C-alpha positions in Angstrom: 45.7 40.4 85.4 42.0 41.0 84.9 42.0 43.7 87.6 45.0 45.5 85.9 43.1 45.5 82.6 40.0 46.9 84.2 41.9 49.6 86.0 43.6 50.6 82.7 40.3 50.7 80.9 38.8 52.8 83.6 41.8 55.2 83.5 41.5 55.5 79.7 37.8 56.1 79.9 38.3 58.9 82.5 41.1 60.4 80.5 38.6 61.0 77.7 36.6 63.3 80.0 39.4 65.7 80.7 39.1 69.0 78.9 41.7 69.7 76.3 42.1 73.4 77.2 42.7 75.1 80.5 39.8 76.9 82.1 39.9 80.6 81.4 40.0 81.6 85.0 43.2 79.7 85.5 44.9 81.2 82.4 43.7 84.8 82.9 46.5 85.6 85.4 49.2 84.8 82.8 47.6 86.9 80.0 49.9 90.0 79.4 47.1 91.9 77.6 45.0 91.8 80.8 45.1 95.2 82.7 46.1 95.3 86.3 45.7 97.8 89.0 49.0 99.5 89.9 50.4 98.9 93.3 49.6 101.7 95.8 50.9 102.5 99.3 48.7 101.5 102.2 49.6 102.2 105.8 50.0 99.3 108.1 47.8 101.0 110.7 45.0 102.1 108.4 41.7 101.5 110.0 43.1 100.7 113.4 41.1 102.1 116.3 42.5 102.9 119.7 40.9 101.0 122.6 41.9 102.9 125.8 41.0 101.9 129.3 37.8 103.6 130.4 35.8 103.7 133.6 32.8 101.3 134.0 29.6 102.8 132.7 25.9 102.0 133.3 25.0 99.1 131.1 21.4 100.4 130.6 22.8 103.6 129.1 25.2 101.7 126.9 22.4 99.5 125.6 20.3 102.6 124.7 23.3 104.1 122.8 23.6 101.0 120.5 19.9 100.2 120.1 18.4 100.8 116.7 16.6 104.2 116.6 18.2 105.1 120.0 17.0 108.4 121.5 19.5 109.6 124.1 17.0 111.9 125.9 14.4 109.2 126.5 13.5 109.0 130.2 11.3 106.0 130.4 13.3 103.9 132.9 13.9 103.9 136.6 17.5 105.0 136.3 16.4 108.5 135.4 15.5 109.2 139.0 18.8 107.7 140.1 20.7 110.2 137.8 18.8 113.1 139.4 16.4 114.0 136.6 
């Protein structure tokens, strides 16, 4: 019986901490005065890139292409002689 009374007192004490109003971020969606963006058409395939099958390429050249500040005409490696330059 003592445990029941202590749980009831704890519940009443915690109930006093509950806010009386709903937070504004929960009620904002139900506000009719709030403006909303009209729905617009967007294609399903918008932003999709095609990834076709390609032949294998030289990994050194691929690394140079994606490197920051890449200079495609830089001939400072040993594969320049292999390409015939």
